[in-house]
C-alpha positions in Angstrom: 189.1 116.1 60.2 187.5 117.3 57.1 185.5 114.0 57.0 184.1 114.6 60.5 183.1 118.2 59.6 181.5 117.1 56.4 179.6 114.3 58.3 178.4 117.0 60.8 177.2 119.3 58.1 175.4 116.4 56.3 173.9 115.2 59.5 172.7 118.7 60.4 171.3 119.2 57.0 169.5 115.8 57.1 168.1 116.5 60.5 167.0 120.0 59.5 165.2 118.7 56.4 163.7 115.8 58.2 162.3 117.9 61.1 161.2 120.6 58.7 159.2 118.2 56.7 157.8 116.6 59.8 156.6 120.0 61.1 155.1 120.8 57.8 153.2 117.5 57.6 152.2 117.5 61.3 148.8 118.6 62.3 147.8 121.1 64.8 145.8 120.3 67.9 142.8 122.0 66.3 142.9 119.9 63.2 143.2 116.7 65.3 140.1 117.8 67.2 138.2 118.3 63.9 139.3 114.9 62.7 138.2 113.3 66.0 134.8 115.0 65.6 134.4 113.7 62.1 135.4 110.2 63.2 132.8 110.3 66.1 130.1 111.5 63.7 130.9 108.6 61.3 130.8 106.1 64.1 127.4 107.5 65.3 126.0 107.2 61.7 127.3 103.6 61.5 125.7 102.8 64.8 122.4 104.3 63.8 122.4 102.4 60.6 123.1 99.1 62.4 120.4 99.9 64.9 117.9 100.6 62.1 118.7 97.4 60.3 118.4 95.3 63.5 115.1 96.9 64.4 113.8 96.1 60.9 114.8 92.5 61.3 113.2 92.2 64.7 109.9 93.8 63.5 109.9 91.5 60.5 110.5 88.3 62.6 108.0 89.4 65.2 105.4 90.0 62.5 106.0 86.6 61.0 105.8 84.9 64.5 102.6 86.7 65.3 101.0 85.7 62.0 102.1 82.1 62.6 100.6 82.0 66.1 97.4 83.7 64.8 97.0 81.0 62.1 97.6 78.2 64.5 95.2 79.7 67.0 92.5 80.2 64.3 93.0 76.7 63.2 92.6 75.3 66.7 89.6 77.6 67.4 88.0 76.2 64.2 88.7 72.6 65.4 87.3 73.4 68.9 84.2 75.0 67.3 83.5 72.1 65.1 84.0 69.7 68.0 81.7 71.7 70.2 79.1 71.8 67.5 79.3 68.1 67.0 79.0 67.4 70.7 76.1 69.8 71.0 74.3 68.0 68.1 74.9 64.6 69.7 73.7 65.9 73.0 70.6 67.4 71.4 69.8 64.1 69.7 70.3 62.1 72.9 68.1 64.5 74.7 65.4 64.2 72.1 65.6 60.5 72.1 65.4 60.4 75.9 62.4 62.7 75.9 60.8 60.5 73.3 61.4 57.4 75.5 59.9 59.2 78.6 56.9 60.2 76.5 56.5 56.6 75.3 56.7 55.4 78.9 54.1 57.9 80.0 51.8 56.9 77.1 52.4 53.2 77.9 54.0 52.3 74.6 56.5 49.4 74.6 60.3 50.0 74.4 61.3 50.5 70.8 64.6 48.7 71.1 
């Protein structure tokens, strides 16, 4: 019988200490709300940082793409301009030659071929 009483006393003491420590270490609802607020703030800061980094990458890649397209466009424009100038020169020479031939026919000169 003494063993059962001793077990009850030890059990009661153990539970008392365990629950007492648990209450002492437990947080109040107010503290949990503060912690939740801090966690939310930290998550918002992390999200903002990630958004900033992503935006910087997008701007950088867009800038590089724009420069690449600009260079290709400038190169193609230069090629087209040179081609147009060449064709204009050829057309002008052909026109001059044709005009000369017409003038020779009017003057009665023989064909210079």
